C-alpha positions as CSV (number, residue, x, y, z in Angstrom):
1,M,-23.5,9.0,-40.2
2,R,-22.1,12.1,-39.1
3,R,-22.8,13.1,-35.4
4,S,-23.5,16.6,-34.5
5,P,-21.4,18.4,-32.0
6,G,-24.4,18.6,-29.8
7,A,-24.5,14.9,-29.5
8,V,-21.0,14.1,-29.1
9,G,-21.2,16.0,-25.6
10,A,-24.7,14.4,-24.8
11,T,-22.6,11.2,-25.0
12,A,-19.9,12.3,-23.0
13,T,-21.6,13.2,-20.6
14,L,-23.4,10.3,-20.4
15,D,-20.1,8.1,-20.2
16,V,-18.5,10.5,-17.5
17,S,-21.9,10.0,-15.5
18,A,-21.6,6.3,-15.9
19,E,-18.0,6.5,-14.9
20,A,-18.7,8.1,-11.6
21,A,-21.5,5.9,-10.7
22,V,-19.7,2.9,-11.0
23,A,-17.1,4.5,-9.2
24,V,-19.7,5.1,-5.9
25,Q,-20.5,1.6,-6.1
26,V,-16.9,0.7,-5.6
27,R,-17.0,2.6,-2.6
28,S,-19.9,1.5,-1.4
29,T,-18.9,-1.7,-2.0
30,L,-15.6,-1.5,-0.2
31,E,-16.7,1.3,2.3
32,A,-18.6,-1.5,3.9
33,V,-15.4,-3.4,4.5
34,F,-13.8,-0.4,5.6
35,D,-16.6,0.1,8.4
36,A,-15.4,-3.5,10.1
37,V,-11.8,-2.2,9.8
38,A,-12.8,1.3,11.3
39,D,-14.7,-0.5,14.5
40,T,-11.6,-2.8,15.1
41,R,-9.2,0.6,14.8
42,A,-11.9,2.1,17.7
43,D,-11.6,-0.9,19.5
44,T,-8.0,-1.0,19.5
45,T,-7.1,2.7,20.5
46,A,-9.5,2.1,23.5
47,L,-8.5,-0.4,24.6
48,L,-4.7,0.5,24.4
49,T,-5.3,3.5,25.5
50,R,-6.9,1.9,28.9
51,V,-3.4,0.2,29.3
52,A,-1.2,2.9,29.2
53,A,-3.2,5.2,31.6
54,A,-2.8,1.9,34.1
55,G,0.9,2.8,33.7
56,R,1.5,-0.6,32.0
57,R,2.8,-2.0,29.0
58,P,0.5,-4.0,26.8
59,A,0.9,-7.7,26.1
60,S,-0.6,-10.2,24.0
61,V,-3.3,-11.3,26.4
62,D,-4.8,-7.8,26.8
63,L,-5.6,-8.3,22.9
64,A,-7.9,-11.3,23.7
65,A,-10.7,-8.2,24.6
66,L,-10.9,-7.5,21.0
67,R,-12.2,-10.8,20.1
68,P,-16.4,-10.1,20.6
69,G,-16.0,-7.6,17.9
70,L,-13.6,-9.3,15.8
71,H,-16.2,-12.1,15.8
72,L,-19.1,-10.0,15.0
73,R,-17.8,-8.6,12.1
74,L,-16.7,-11.7,10.7
75,T,-20.3,-12.8,11.0
76,S,-22.2,-9.8,10.5
77,Q,-20.2,-8.5,7.2
78,E,-20.5,-10.8,4.1
79,L,-17.2,-10.0,2.5
80,V,-15.1,-10.0,5.5
81,S,-13.2,-13.3,5.5
82,G,-10.5,-12.5,8.2
83,A,-10.0,-9.6,10.6
84,G,-8.3,-8.1,13.4
85,F,-5.1,-6.0,14.7
86,V,-1.1,-6.1,14.1
87,A,1.0,-4.7,16.4
88,A,4.0,-3.3,15.7
89,P,7.1,-4.4,16.3
90,G,8.2,-3.7,19.9
91,L,4.4,-3.0,21.1
92,L,3.7,-5.8,23.3
93,G,6.0,-6.7,26.3
94,D,5.7,-10.4,26.1
95,V,6.4,-11.2,22.2
96,P,8.3,-9.1,19.4
97,A,5.7,-9.5,17.2
98,W,2.0,-10.3,17.0
99,L,-1.6,-10.7,15.1
100,E,-4.6,-10.8,16.9
101,W,-6.6,-12.2,13.8
102,W,-9.5,-14.5,13.4
103,Q,-11.2,-16.2,9.8
104,Q,-14.3,-17.7,8.9
105,G,-14.2,-20.7,7.8
106,S,-16.1,-22.5,5.1
107,D,-18.5,-23.9,7.7
108,G,-18.9,-20.0,9.6
109,S,-17.2,-21.0,12.4
110,V,-14.7,-18.6,13.5
111,R,-11.6,-19.6,14.6
112,P,-8.0,-17.7,15.2
113,L,-5.3,-17.7,13.1
114,L,-2.4,-19.3,14.7
115,L,1.2,-18.8,13.3
116,D,5.0,-18.9,15.0
117,L,6.4,-15.5,14.8
118,D,9.7,-16.6,16.2
119,P,12.3,-14.8,14.1
120,A,14.4,-17.7,14.8
121,H,12.7,-20.1,12.6
122,S,9.6,-18.2,11.2
123,A,9.6,-17.1,7.4
124,Y,6.8,-14.6,8.5
125,S,8.4,-13.1,11.7
126,D,8.6,-9.3,9.9
127,Y,5.4,-8.8,8.3
128,T,6.3,-4.9,8.2
129,H,7.2,-4.9,4.7
130,W,4.0,-6.3,3.4
131,D,1.7,-3.0,1.6
132,W,-1.1,-3.8,4.2
133,F,1.4,-2.9,7.1
134,A,3.8,0.0,5.3
135,L,1.4,1.2,3.1
136,P,-0.9,2.5,6.5
137,R,2.5,3.0,8.7
138,D,4.0,4.8,6.2
139,T,0.9,7.6,4.7
140,G,-1.2,7.5,7.9
141,Q,-3.9,6.4,5.5
142,R,-6.2,3.5,4.4
143,A,-4.7,1.0,1.9
144,V,-5.7,-1.7,-0.2
145,A,-3.2,-4.4,-0.5
146,G,-3.3,-6.8,-3.1
147,P,-4.8,-8.9,-4.4
148,Y,-1.9,-11.9,-3.6
149,V,-2.1,-15.5,-2.5
150,D,-2.8,-15.1,1.1
151,Y,0.0,-17.6,2.5
152,L,-0.4,-16.2,5.9
153,C,-3.8,-16.8,6.7
154,S,-5.7,-18.6,4.0
155,D,-3.9,-19.5,1.0
156,E,-6.7,-18.0,-1.3
157,Y,-6.0,-15.0,-3.5
158,S,-7.2,-12.3,-1.5
159,L,-7.4,-8.0,-0.9
160,T,-6.2,-6.9,2.4
161,L,-8.0,-3.7,3.4
162,S,-6.1,-1.5,6.3
163,A,-5.7,1.6,8.1
164,P,-3.2,2.8,11.0
165,V,-3.6,2.6,14.3
166,H,-2.2,5.5,16.4
167,V,-2.2,6.1,20.2
168,D,-1.3,9.7,22.1
169,G,0.3,10.5,18.0
170,R,2.5,7.0,18.3
171,F,1.9,4.1,14.9
172,V,1.5,1.0,17.2
173,G,0.1,-1.3,14.2
174,V,-2.8,-1.7,11.5
175,A,-6.4,-2.7,12.0
176,A,-7.3,-4.6,9.0
177,A,-9.8,-7.0,7.2
178,D,-9.2,-9.9,4.5
179,V,-11.7,-10.2,1.3
180,Y,-11.2,-13.3,-0.8
181,L,-10.8,-11.7,-4.6
182,R,-13.3,-14.4,-5.8
183,H,-15.5,-11.9,-3.5
184,F,-14.7,-9.0,-4.7
185,E,-15.0,-9.6,-8.2
186,G,-18.4,-10.8,-8.3
187,A,-19.4,-7.7,-7.1
188,V,-17.3,-5.3,-9.0
189,V,-16.7,-6.7,-12.2
190,P,-20.9,-6.6,-13.4
191,L,-20.2,-3.1,-12.7
192,L,-17.2,-2.9,-14.6
193,Q,-18.5,-4.1,-17.7
194,R,-21.2,-2.0,-17.8
195,L,-18.4,0.8,-18.9
196,P,-17.7,1.3,-22.6
197,G,-14.7,-0.1,-23.1
198,A,-12.5,-2.6,-21.1
199,A,-12.2,-0.8,-17.7
200,Y,-10.4,-2.4,-14.5
201,L,-9.5,-1.1,-11.0
202,V,-5.9,-0.8,-9.8
203,N,-4.5,0.0,-6.1
204,A,-2.2,2.9,-5.3
205,R,1.0,0.3,-6.4
206,G,-0.9,0.3,-9.8
207,R,-1.7,-3.4,-8.7
208,V,-5.1,-4.9,-10.6
209,A,-7.6,-5.4,-7.9
210,A,-10.3,-6.4,-10.5
211,S,-10.8,-6.2,-14.2
212,A,-13.1,-6.8,-17.0
213,D,-10.5,-5.9,-19.6
214,P,-8.8,-9.5,-20.5
215,A,-5.6,-7.5,-21.0
216,H,-5.0,-6.6,-17.1
217,L,-5.5,-9.5,-15.2
218,A,-6.1,-9.3,-11.1
219,G,-2.9,-9.1,-9.6
220,S,-0.8,-7.6,-12.3
221,L,0.5,-4.8,-12.4
222,T,0.0,-1.8,-14.5
223,K,2.7,0.8,-15.9
224,G,1.6,4.2,-15.9
225,P,1.4,7.2,-13.6
226,D,1.9,7.7,-9.6
227,F,-1.4,6.5,-9.2
228,G,-0.9,7.1,-5.0
229,A,-1.0,10.8,-6.4
230,V,-4.0,10.5,-8.5
231,L,-5.5,9.1,-5.2
232,A,-4.5,12.1,-3.7
233,G,-5.5,14.3,-6.2
234,G,-8.6,13.2,-5.8
235,G,-9.8,14.3,-9.5
236,S,-10.2,12.8,-12.5
237,A,-6.9,12.6,-14.8
238,R,-5.5,11.5,-18.2
239,H,-2.1,9.6,-18.8
240,E,-1.4,8.8,-22.1
241,N,-4.2,6.4,-23.3
242,M,-5.6,5.6,-19.9
243,R,-8.5,7.7,-18.1
244,L,-8.0,7.6,-14.3
245,V,-11.1,8.1,-11.9
246,P,-10.5,7.8,-8.0
247,C,-13.1,6.0,-6.6
248,D,-14.3,8.4,-4.5
249,G,-13.1,8.3,-1.3
250,V,-11.3,4.7,-1.3
251,P,-7.9,4.0,-2.4
252,L,-8.8,2.4,-5.9
253,V,-8.3,4.4,-9.1
254,L,-11.0,3.5,-12.2
255,V,-9.0,2.8,-15.4
256,M,-10.5,3.2,-18.4
257,P,-9.7,3.7,-22.6
258,A,-8.9,7.4,-22.6
259,G,-11.5,7.2,-26.0
């Protein structure tokens, strides 16, 4: 049966409305985590500003003041599995690098991440090239990194959400939170499955963050446009056979068949 032009227009409007609704719901899911990141950033900025006002350089022991807030975020935010502040190398006077990082165990307990960051014998001593650190540092914007196997913290397939921390205009590190991929997929894949056609989410690097498309598995890379530029543009776009919809303020792009 042939549809009338009016029917085609109505269907297109319906589809666009569904895309927008899913994008808003994905944003809502992640904004709760980014709120935790923002709280950590605010606490860190205030702490380092106080230390600077005292006329001294911060040390790792100063960052212990962040712990009550980190513990609260881990126990009150459903998706957050790890949270903390990662110092820029050279920020602290007593150690070359530092993660003030706390995690929630499977039993609900909160425990610190204890890492050897000595560059002489640690593979993790230089974390500055990882997306969760490099993207906020280089762009000044929030970032979603992964999913990737988080050998540093949990050995779980995870996403890391992060934001830059600045004091007096100087980059001093990142505030961040981890989300287990299985928990994120449980929240957003049912939303993707509501859309006509196979849909998935990618980050600024084009890495698939969650998917209802068996041809694009979580963790794989998507060939296509500059997804960072799509996010910066803020509006829907098309690229070859893909329709691209930024998720309304969070750094993920909803990708669907152009149809």
